[in-house]
Every structure is written in C-alpha cells, then in structure tokens.
PyMOL Python script that loads the backbone (N, CA, C, O; Angstrom):
from pymol import cmd

cmd.read_pdbstr("""\
ATOM      1  N   UNK A   1       0.842  -1.178   0.000  1.00  0.00           N
ATOM      2  CA  UNK A   1       0.000   0.000   0.000  1.00  0.00           C
ATOM      3  C   UNK A   1       0.886   1.239   0.000  1.00  0.00           C
ATOM      4  O   UNK A   1       1.996   1.224   0.531  1.00  0.00           O
ATOM      5  N   UNK A   2       0.400   2.265  -0.578  1.00  0.00           N
ATOM      6  CA  UNK A   2       1.158   3.511  -0.671  1.00  0.00           C
ATOM      7  C   UNK A   2       0.613   4.505   0.347  1.00  0.00           C
ATOM      8  O   UNK A   2      -0.071   5.462  -0.016  1.00  0.00           O
ATOM      9  N   UNK A   3       0.921   4.273   1.631  1.00  0.00           N
ATOM     10  CA  UNK A   3       0.355   5.093   2.699  1.00  0.00           C
ATOM     11  C   UNK A   3       0.824   6.534   2.699  1.00  0.00           C
ATOM     12  O   UNK A   3       0.045   7.404   3.088  1.00  0.00           O
ATOM     13  N   UNK A   4       2.063   6.850   2.283  1.00  0.00           N
ATOM     14  CA  UNK A   4       2.407   8.271   2.237  1.00  0.00           C
ATOM     15  C   UNK A   4       1.450   9.071   1.367  1.00  0.00           C
ATOM     16  O   UNK A   4       1.089  10.194   1.721  1.00  0.00           O
ATOM     17  N   UNK A   5       1.030   8.512   0.229  1.00  0.00           N
ATOM     18  CA  UNK A   5       0.075   9.211  -0.632  1.00  0.00           C
ATOM     19  C   UNK A   5      -1.262   9.392   0.078  1.00  0.00           C
ATOM     20  O   UNK A   5      -1.896  10.440  -0.043  1.00  0.00           O
ATOM     21  N   UNK A   6      -1.690   8.365   0.823  1.00  0.00           N
ATOM     22  CA  UNK A   6      -2.937   8.477   1.572  1.00  0.00           C
ATOM     23  C   UNK A   6      -2.842   9.573   2.621  1.00  0.00           C
ATOM     24  O   UNK A   6      -3.764  10.375   2.771  1.00  0.00           O
ATOM     25  N   UNK A   7      -1.737   9.608   3.343  1.00  0.00           N
ATOM     26  CA  UNK A   7      -1.583  10.616   4.391  1.00  0.00           C
ATOM     27  C   UNK A   7      -1.551  12.021   3.799  1.00  0.00           C
ATOM     28  O   UNK A   7      -2.093  12.958   4.386  1.00  0.00           O
ATOM     29  N   UNK A   8      -0.923  12.166   2.652  1.00  0.00           N
ATOM     30  CA  UNK A   8      -0.916  13.481   1.990  1.00  0.00           C
ATOM     31  C   UNK A   8      -2.336  13.867   1.620  1.00  0.00           C
ATOM     32  O   UNK A   8      -2.741  15.010   1.832  1.00  0.00           O
ATOM     33  N   UNK A   9      -3.100  12.930   1.070  1.00  0.00           N
ATOM     34  CA  UNK A   9      -4.477  13.226   0.683  1.00  0.00           C
ATOM     35  C   UNK A   9      -5.321  13.599   1.893  1.00  0.00           C
ATOM     36  O   UNK A   9      -6.188  14.468   1.799  1.00  0.00           O
ATOM     37  N   UNK A  10      -5.077  12.952   3.027  1.00  0.00           N
ATOM     38  CA  UNK A  10      -5.855  13.249   4.227  1.00  0.00           C
ATOM     39  C   UNK A  10      -5.544  14.623   4.799  1.00  0.00           C
ATOM     40  O   UNK A  10      -6.359  15.189   5.526  1.00  0.00           O
ATOM     41  N   UNK A  11      -4.387  15.158   4.482  1.00  0.00           N
ATOM     42  CA  UNK A  11      -3.986  16.420   5.108  1.00  0.00           C
ATOM     43  C   UNK A  11      -3.940  17.588   4.129  1.00  0.00           C
ATOM     44  O   UNK A  11      -3.356  18.627   4.436  1.00  0.00           O
ATOM     45  N   UNK A  12      -4.546  17.432   2.959  1.00  0.00           N
ATOM     46  CA  UNK A  12      -4.576  18.540   2.005  1.00  0.00           C
ATOM     47  C   UNK A  12      -5.400  19.697   2.573  1.00  0.00           C
ATOM     48  O   UNK A  12      -6.374  19.467   3.290  1.00  0.00           O
ATOM     49  N   UNK A  13      -5.021  20.928   2.262  1.00  0.00           N
ATOM     50  CA  UNK A  13      -5.810  22.079   2.717  1.00  0.00           C
ATOM     51  C   UNK A  13      -7.264  21.942   2.265  1.00  0.00           C
ATOM     52  O   UNK A  13      -7.545  21.479   1.159  1.00  0.00           O
ATOM     53  N   UNK A  14      -8.168  22.349   3.129  1.00  0.00           N
ATOM     54  CA  UNK A  14      -9.580  22.276   2.809  1.00  0.00           C
ATOM     55  C   UNK A  14     -10.249  20.995   3.281  1.00  0.00           C
ATOM     56  O   UNK A  14     -11.471  20.875   3.192  1.00  0.00           O
ATOM     57  N   UNK A  15      -9.479  20.037   3.781  1.00  0.00           N
ATOM     58  CA  UNK A  15     -10.093  18.824   4.308  1.00  0.00           C
ATOM     59  C   UNK A  15     -10.250  18.960   5.812  1.00  0.00           C
ATOM     60  O   UNK A  15      -9.604  19.795   6.446  1.00  0.00           O
ATOM     61  N   UNK A  16     -11.108  18.137   6.365  1.00  0.00           N
ATOM     62  CA  UNK A  16     -11.377  18.205   7.804  1.00  0.00           C
ATOM     63  C   UNK A  16     -10.143  17.885   8.632  1.00  0.00           C
ATOM     64  O   UNK A  16     -10.032  18.332   9.773  1.00  0.00           O
ATOM     65  N   UNK A  17      -9.217  17.121   8.074  1.00  0.00           N
ATOM     66  CA  UNK A  17      -8.051  16.709   8.833  1.00  0.00           C
ATOM     67  C   UNK A  17      -6.836  17.613   8.609  1.00  0.00           C
ATOM     68  O   UNK A  17      -5.750  17.312   9.104  1.00  0.00           O
ATOM     69  N   UNK A  18      -6.999  18.690   7.886  1.00  0.00           N
ATOM     70  CA  UNK A  18      -5.859  19.519   7.494  1.00  0.00           C
ATOM     71  C   UNK A  18      -5.183  20.219   8.669  1.00  0.00           C
ATOM     72  O   UNK A  18      -4.009  20.570   8.560  1.00  0.00           O
ATOM     73  N   UNK A  19      -5.860  20.431   9.763  1.00  0.00           N
ATOM     74  CA  UNK A  19      -5.328  21.271  10.820  1.00  0.00           C
ATOM     75  C   UNK A  19      -4.216  20.642  11.646  1.00  0.00           C
ATOM     76  O   UNK A  19      -3.111  21.182  11.694  1.00  0.00           O
ATOM     77  N   UNK A  20      -4.477  19.531  12.287  1.00  0.00           N
ATOM     78  CA  UNK A  20      -3.490  19.044  13.244  1.00  0.00           C
ATOM     79  C   UNK A  20      -3.319  17.522  13.217  1.00  0.00           C
ATOM     80  O   UNK A  20      -3.013  16.917  14.245  1.00  0.00           O
ATOM     81  N   UNK A  21      -3.508  16.918  12.081  1.00  0.00           N
ATOM     82  CA  UNK A  21      -3.342  15.471  11.987  1.00  0.00           C
ATOM     83  C   UNK A  21      -1.869  15.113  12.041  1.00  0.00           C
ATOM     84  O   UNK A  21      -1.045  15.733  11.368  1.00  0.00           O
ATOM     85  N   UNK A  22      -1.541  14.112  12.842  1.00  0.00           N
ATOM     86  CA  UNK A  22      -0.165  13.617  12.890  1.00  0.00           C
ATOM     87  C   UNK A  22      -0.175  12.123  12.631  1.00  0.00           C
ATOM     88  O   UNK A  22      -1.156  11.438  12.920  1.00  0.00           O
ATOM     89  N   UNK A  23       0.906  11.629  12.092  1.00  0.00           N
ATOM     90  CA  UNK A  23       1.020  10.196  11.836  1.00  0.00           C
ATOM     91  C   UNK A  23       2.398   9.732  12.275  1.00  0.00           C
ATOM     92  O   UNK A  23       3.393  10.435  12.099  1.00  0.00           O
ATOM     93  N   UNK A  24       2.440   8.543  12.847  1.00  0.00           N
ATOM     94  CA  UNK A  24       3.719   7.946  13.209  1.00  0.00           C
ATOM     95  C   UNK A  24       3.651   6.462  12.900  1.00  0.00           C
ATOM     96  O   UNK A  24       2.586   5.847  12.952  1.00  0.00           O
ATOM     97  N   UNK A  25       4.798   5.902  12.580  1.00  0.00           N
ATOM     98  CA  UNK A  25       4.851   4.494  12.230  1.00  0.00           C
ATOM     99  C   UNK A  25       5.740   3.740  13.213  1.00  0.00           C
ATOM    100  O   UNK A  25       6.859   4.156  13.514  1.00  0.00           O
ATOM    101  N   UNK A  26       5.213   2.625  13.701  1.00  0.00           N
ATOM    102  CA  UNK A  26       5.978   1.722  14.564  1.00  0.00           C
ATOM    103  C   UNK A  26       5.818   0.334  13.962  1.00  0.00           C
ATOM    104  O   UNK A  26       4.721  -0.224  13.958  1.00  0.00           O
ATOM    105  N   UNK A  27       6.899  -0.214  13.459  1.00  0.00           N
ATOM    106  CA  UNK A  27       6.838  -1.513  12.793  1.00  0.00           C
ATOM    107  C   UNK A  27       5.956  -1.445  11.568  1.00  0.00           C
ATOM    108  O   UNK A  27       6.151  -0.593  10.701  1.00  0.00           O
ATOM    109  N   UNK A  28       4.977  -2.346  11.491  1.00  0.00           N
ATOM    110  CA  UNK A  28       4.089  -2.375  10.336  1.00  0.00           C
ATOM    111  C   UNK A  28       2.771  -1.645  10.576  1.00  0.00           C
ATOM    112  O   UNK A  28       1.820  -1.814   9.813  1.00  0.00           O
ATOM    113  N   UNK A  29       2.709  -0.831  11.636  1.00  0.00           N
ATOM    114  CA  UNK A  29       1.489  -0.105  11.963  1.00  0.00           C
ATOM    115  C   UNK A  29       1.724   1.401  11.919  1.00  0.00           C
ATOM    116  O   UNK A  29       2.697   1.909  12.475  1.00  0.00           O
ATOM    117  N   UNK A  30       0.816   2.105  11.248  1.00  0.00           N
ATOM    118  CA  UNK A  30       0.830   3.565  11.217  1.00  0.00           C
ATOM    119  C   UNK A  30      -0.321   4.059  12.083  1.00  0.00           C
ATOM    120  O   UNK A  30      -1.451   3.590  11.950  1.00  0.00           O
ATOM    121  N   UNK A  31      -0.034   5.000  12.962  1.00  0.00           N
ATOM    122  CA  UNK A  31      -1.031   5.599  13.850  1.00  0.00           C
ATOM    123  C   UNK A  31      -1.332   7.002  13.343  1.00  0.00           C
ATOM    124  O   UNK A  31      -0.426   7.822  13.194  1.00  0.00           O
ATOM    125  N   UNK A  32      -2.609   7.277  13.079  1.00  0.00           N
ATOM    126  CA  UNK A  32      -3.028   8.583  12.564  1.00  0.00           C
ATOM    127  C   UNK A  32      -3.883   9.223  13.645  1.00  0.00           C
ATOM    128  O   UNK A  32      -4.948   8.714  13.993  1.00  0.00           O
ATOM    129  N   UNK A  33      -3.405  10.351  14.176  1.00  0.00           N
ATOM    130  CA  UNK A  33      -4.084  10.990  15.304  1.00  0.00           C
ATOM    131  C   UNK A  33      -4.557  12.393  14.927  1.00  0.00           C
ATOM    132  O   UNK A  33      -3.817  13.189  14.349  1.00  0.00           O
ATOM    133  N   UNK A  34      -5.805  12.665  15.270  1.00  0.00           N
ATOM    134  CA  UNK A  34      -6.403  13.987  15.098  1.00  0.00           C
ATOM    135  C   UNK A  34      -6.999  14.380  16.440  1.00  0.00           C
ATOM    136  O   UNK A  34      -7.758  13.602  17.018  1.00  0.00           O
ATOM    137  N   UNK A  35      -6.678  15.567  16.955  1.00  0.00           N
ATOM    138  CA  UNK A  35      -7.241  15.972  18.248  1.00  0.00           C
ATOM    139  C   UNK A  35      -8.763  15.857  18.268  1.00  0.00           C
ATOM    140  O   UNK A  35      -9.442  16.296  17.339  1.00  0.00           O
ATOM    141  N   UNK A  36      -9.286  15.264  19.335  1.00  0.00           N
ATOM    142  CA  UNK A  36     -10.728  15.135  19.499  1.00  0.00           C
ATOM    143  C   UNK A  36     -11.332  13.925  18.813  1.00  0.00           C
ATOM    144  O   UNK A  36     -12.540  13.707  18.903  1.00  0.00           O
ATOM    145  N   UNK A  37     -10.514  13.131  18.129  1.00  0.00           N
ATOM    146  CA  UNK A  37     -11.029  11.943  17.438  1.00  0.00           C
ATOM    147  C   UNK A  37     -10.225  10.721  17.874  1.00  0.00           C
ATOM    148  O   UNK A  37      -9.065  10.843  18.266  1.00  0.00           O
ATOM    149  N   UNK A  38     -10.845   9.541  17.804  1.00  0.00           N
ATOM    150  CA  UNK A  38     -10.086   8.339  18.138  1.00  0.00           C
ATOM    151  C   UNK A  38      -8.923   8.147  17.156  1.00  0.00           C
ATOM    152  O   UNK A  38      -9.016   8.545  15.994  1.00  0.00           O
ATOM    153  N   UNK A  39      -7.850   7.547  17.620  1.00  0.00           N
ATOM    154  CA  UNK A  39      -6.701   7.287  16.756  1.00  0.00           C
ATOM    155  C   UNK A  39      -7.037   6.195  15.755  1.00  0.00           C
ATOM    156  O   UNK A  39      -7.560   5.142  16.121  1.00  0.00           O
ATOM    157  N   UNK A  40      -6.736   6.450  14.503  1.00  0.00           N
ATOM    158  CA  UNK A  40      -6.904   5.464  13.445  1.00  0.00           C
ATOM    159  C   UNK A  40      -5.596   4.714  13.282  1.00  0.00           C
ATOM    160  O   UNK A  40      -4.523   5.318  13.297  1.00  0.00           O
ATOM    161  N   UNK A  41      -5.680   3.387  13.126  1.00  0.00           N
ATOM    162  CA  UNK A  41      -4.475   2.608  12.878  1.00  0.00           C
ATOM    163  C   UNK A  41      -4.585   1.937  11.518  1.00  0.00           C
ATOM    164  O   UNK A  41      -5.666   1.523  11.099  1.00  0.00           O
ATOM    165  N   UNK A  42      -3.461   1.838  10.841  1.00  0.00           N
ATOM    166  CA  UNK A  42      -3.369   1.125   9.569  1.00  0.00           C
ATOM    167  C   UNK A  42      -2.220   0.130   9.707  1.00  0.00           C
ATOM    168  O   UNK A  42      -1.055   0.521   9.787  1.00  0.00           O
ATOM    169  N   UNK A  43      -2.556  -1.155   9.733  1.00  0.00           N
ATOM    170  CA  UNK A  43      -1.563  -2.210   9.929  1.00  0.00           C
ATOM    171  C   UNK A  43      -1.453  -3.045   8.668  1.00  0.00           C
ATOM    172  O   UNK A  43      -2.449  -3.570   8.170  1.00  0.00           O
ATOM    173  N   UNK A  44      -0.236  -3.167   8.155  1.00  0.00           N
ATOM    174  CA  UNK A  44      -0.003  -3.962   6.949  1.00  0.00           C
ATOM    175  C   UNK A  44       0.467  -5.356   7.340  1.00  0.00           C
ATOM    176  O   UNK A  44       1.435  -5.521   8.083  1.00  0.00           O
ATOM    177  N   UNK A  45      -0.245  -6.357   6.821  1.00  0.00           N
ATOM    178  CA  UNK A  45       0.113  -7.754   7.018  1.00  0.00           C
ATOM    179  C   UNK A  45       0.068  -8.408   5.645  1.00  0.00           C
ATOM    180  O   UNK A  45      -1.000  -8.533   5.047  1.00  0.00           O
ATOM    181  N   UNK A  46       1.210  -8.820   5.155  1.00  0.00           N
ATOM    182  CA  UNK A  46       1.272  -9.396   3.815  1.00  0.00           C
ATOM    183  C   UNK A  46       0.883  -8.376   2.771  1.00  0.00           C
ATOM    184  O   UNK A  46       1.434  -7.275   2.737  1.00  0.00           O
ATOM    185  N   UNK A  47      -0.067  -8.734   1.915  1.00  0.00           N
ATOM    186  CA  UNK A  47      -0.508  -7.841   0.843  1.00  0.00           C
ATOM    187  C   UNK A  47      -1.716  -7.005   1.241  1.00  0.00           C
ATOM    188  O   UNK A  47      -2.247  -6.270   0.407  1.00  0.00           O
ATOM    189  N   UNK A  48      -2.160  -7.093   2.471  1.00  0.00           N
ATOM    190  CA  UNK A  48      -3.351  -6.367   2.905  1.00  0.00           C
ATOM    191  C   UNK A  48      -3.010  -5.365   3.999  1.00  0.00           C
ATOM    192  O   UNK A  48      -2.080  -5.562   4.782  1.00  0.00           O
ATOM    193  N   UNK A  49      -3.785  -4.287   4.031  1.00  0.00           N
ATOM    194  CA  UNK A  49      -3.677  -3.302   5.104  1.00  0.00           C
ATOM    195  C   UNK A  49      -5.025  -3.231   5.802  1.00  0.00           C
ATOM    196  O   UNK A  49      -6.062  -3.122   5.148  1.00  0.00           O
ATOM    197  N   UNK A  50      -5.013  -3.291   7.127  1.00  0.00           N
ATOM    198  CA  UNK A  50      -6.216  -3.269   7.939  1.00  0.00           C
ATOM    199  C   UNK A  50      -6.314  -1.900   8.611  1.00  0.00           C
ATOM    200  O   UNK A  50      -5.418  -1.493   9.352  1.00  0.00           O
ATOM    201  N   UNK A  51      -7.409  -1.200   8.343  1.00  0.00           N
ATOM    202  CA  UNK A  51      -7.613   0.140   8.883  1.00  0.00           C
ATOM    203  C   UNK A  51      -8.677   0.041   9.966  1.00  0.00           C
ATOM    204  O   UNK A  51      -9.768  -0.481   9.736  1.00  0.00           O
ATOM    205  N   UNK A  52      -8.346   0.552  11.154  1.00  0.00           N
ATOM    206  CA  UNK A  52      -9.304   0.424  12.254  1.00  0.00           C
ATOM    207  C   UNK A  52      -9.315   1.664  13.128  1.00  0.00           C
ATOM    208  O   UNK A  52      -8.362   2.442  13.183  1.00  0.00           O
ATOM    209  N   UNK A  53     -10.444   1.807  13.810  1.00  0.00           N
ATOM    210  CA  UNK A  53     -10.658   2.880  14.776  1.00  0.00           C
ATOM    211  C   UNK A  53     -11.509   2.278  15.886  1.00  0.00           C
ATOM    212  O   UNK A  53     -12.423   1.503  15.603  1.00  0.00           O
ATOM    213  N   UNK A  54     -11.229   2.616  17.144  1.00  0.00           N
ATOM    214  CA  UNK A  54     -11.985   2.019  18.255  1.00  0.00           C
ATOM    215  C   UNK A  54     -13.498   2.143  18.066  1.00  0.00           C
ATOM    216  O   UNK A  54     -14.006   3.214  17.733  1.00  0.00           O
ATOM    217  N   UNK A  55     -14.207   1.040  18.282  1.00  0.00           N
ATOM    218  CA  UNK A  55     -15.661   1.040  18.200  1.00  0.00           C
ATOM    219  C   UNK A  55     -16.226   0.921  16.799  1.00  0.00           C
ATOM    220  O   UNK A  55     -17.445   0.935  16.627  1.00  0.00           O
ATOM    221  N   UNK A  56     -15.364   0.804  15.785  1.00  0.00           N
ATOM    222  CA  UNK A  56     -15.837   0.692  14.406  1.00  0.00           C
ATOM    223  C   UNK A  56     -15.304  -0.589  13.775  1.00  0.00           C
ATOM    224  O   UNK A  56     -14.329  -1.172  14.248  1.00  0.00           O
ATOM    225  N   UNK A  57     -15.955  -1.011  12.709  1.00  0.00           N
ATOM    226  CA  UNK A  57     -15.538  -2.214  11.997  1.00  0.00           C
ATOM    227  C   UNK A  57     -14.183  -1.977  11.329  1.00  0.00           C
ATOM    228  O   UNK A  57     -13.943  -0.912  10.760  1.00  0.00           O
ATOM    229  N   UNK A  58     -13.309  -2.967  11.402  1.00  0.00           N
ATOM    230  CA  UNK A  58     -12.013  -2.898  10.726  1.00  0.00           C
ATOM    231  C   UNK A  58     -12.214  -3.124   9.231  1.00  0.00           C
ATOM    232  O   UNK A  58     -12.953  -4.018   8.820  1.00  0.00           O
ATOM    233  N   UNK A  59     -11.553  -2.310   8.434  1.00  0.00           N
ATOM    234  CA  UNK A  59     -11.647  -2.417   6.981  1.00  0.00           C
ATOM    235  C   UNK A  59     -10.342  -2.988   6.456  1.00  0.00           C
ATOM    236  O   UNK A  59      -9.262  -2.556   6.859  1.00  0.00           O
ATOM    237  N   UNK A  60     -10.440  -3.971   5.548  1.00  0.00           N
ATOM    238  CA  UNK A  60      -9.252  -4.555   4.931  1.00  0.00           C
ATOM    239  C   UNK A  60      -9.121  -3.997   3.522  1.00  0.00           C
ATOM    240  O   UNK A  60     -10.084  -4.003   2.756  1.00  0.00           O
ATOM    241  N   UNK A  61      -7.933  -3.516   3.178  1.00  0.00           N
ATOM    242  CA  UNK A  61      -7.665  -2.997   1.843  1.00  0.00           C
ATOM    243  C   UNK A  61      -6.503  -3.756   1.225  1.00  0.00           C
ATOM    244  O   UNK A  61      -5.519  -4.075   1.893  1.00  0.00           O
ATOM    245  N   UNK A  62      -6.635  -4.038  -0.061  1.00  0.00           N
ATOM    246  CA  UNK A  62      -5.579  -4.722  -0.810  1.00  0.00           C
ATOM    247  C   UNK A  62      -5.380  -3.995  -2.130  1.00  0.00           C
ATOM    248  O   UNK A  62      -6.328  -3.485  -2.728  1.00  0.00           O
ATOM    249  N   UNK A  63      -4.146  -3.959  -2.567  1.00  0.00           N
ATOM    250  CA  UNK A  63      -3.839  -3.310  -3.831  1.00  0.00           C
ATOM    251  C   UNK A  63      -3.590  -4.385  -4.877  1.00  0.00           C
ATOM    252  O   UNK A  63      -2.761  -5.275  -4.689  1.00  0.00           O
ATOM    253  N   UNK A  64      -4.319  -4.288  -5.981  1.00  0.00           N
ATOM    254  CA  UNK A  64      -4.157  -5.205  -7.102  1.00  0.00           C
ATOM    255  C   UNK A  64      -3.878  -4.348  -8.330  1.00  0.00           C
ATOM    256  O   UNK A  64      -4.743  -3.610  -8.801  1.00  0.00           O
ATOM    257  N   UNK A  65      -2.663  -4.458  -8.835  1.00  0.00           N
ATOM    258  CA  UNK A  65      -2.270  -3.593  -9.947  1.00  0.00           C
ATOM    259  C   UNK A  65      -2.271  -2.149  -9.500  1.00  0.00           C
ATOM    260  O   UNK A  65      -1.640  -1.805  -8.500  1.00  0.00           O
ATOM    261  N   UNK A  66      -2.976  -1.297 -10.233  1.00  0.00           N
ATOM    262  CA  UNK A  66      -3.021   0.121  -9.879  1.00  0.00           C
ATOM    263  C   UNK A  66      -4.295   0.492  -9.125  1.00  0.00           C
ATOM    264  O   UNK A  66      -4.594   1.675  -8.964  1.00  0.00           O
ATOM    265  N   UNK A  67      -5.044  -0.505  -8.663  1.00  0.00           N
ATOM    266  CA  UNK A  67      -6.292  -0.246  -7.940  1.00  0.00           C
ATOM    267  C   UNK A  67      -6.216  -0.758  -6.508  1.00  0.00           C
ATOM    268  O   UNK A  67      -5.537  -1.743  -6.217  1.00  0.00           O
ATOM    269  N   UNK A  68      -6.926  -0.070  -5.622  1.00  0.00           N
ATOM    270  CA  UNK A  68      -7.018  -0.488  -4.230  1.00  0.00           C
ATOM    271  C   UNK A  68      -8.461  -0.877  -3.939  1.00  0.00           C
ATOM    272  O   UNK A  68      -9.391  -0.127  -4.237  1.00  0.00           O
ATOM    273  N   UNK A  69      -8.637  -2.058  -3.353  1.00  0.00           N
ATOM    274  CA  UNK A  69      -9.957  -2.570  -3.012  1.00  0.00           C
ATOM    275  C   UNK A  69     -10.072  -2.687  -1.500  1.00  0.00           C
ATOM    276  O   UNK A  69      -9.162  -3.185  -0.837  1.00  0.00           O
ATOM    277  N   UNK A  70     -11.199  -2.222  -0.957  1.00  0.00           N
ATOM    278  CA  UNK A  70     -11.436  -2.305   0.484  1.00  0.00           C
ATOM    279  C   UNK A  70     -12.770  -2.993   0.742  1.00  0.00           C
ATOM    280  O   UNK A  70     -13.738  -2.793   0.008  1.00  0.00           O
ATOM    281  N   UNK A  71     -12.807  -3.804   1.793  1.00  0.00           N
ATOM    282  CA  UNK A  71     -14.073  -4.443   2.180  1.00  0.00           C
ATOM    283  C   UNK A  71     -14.246  -4.435   3.678  1.00  0.00           C
ATOM    284  O   UNK A  71     -15.252  -4.931   4.186  1.00  0.00           O
TER     285      UNK A  71
END
""", "prot")
cmd.dss("prot")
cmd.show_as("cartoon", "prot")
cmd.util.cbc("prot")
cmd.orient("prot")
C-alpha cells in the first residue's frame, strides 16, 4: 500500500483533517491521530492493510495492480 500518498491526501488544505493530523509508524502499523477523534491505525500484514478505529468495523484494503480494493 502507498500510505504516504494516503496521508498526503488526508492532510490537504480544505479537508477536515488539514489542521493538526499527525502520523507515526511503529513496525508495520501507522497511527493517525487527530485531536478530538479516536486514533486510526493502519496495519499492513502481507498484501493487505487493515484500517481500524476504536468502536468501528475494521476495513481490509488490498492493492491489485493500480487499484485499491477495500471491504
């Protein structure tokens, strides 16, 4: 997965996350934190990345060719 591109898209001016979103990576997990919101985690295992936030369903994303599929 190309997470740097995702993080750039999340922090573009004019988006809700543009103000104070921070991201840090520890091992295969990226933590995305926005003040006042639960921390989002993106964990890569093999060819899939699992995106989760406390209290919500975890979403699995996989990249096939130039497309990304999430379920």
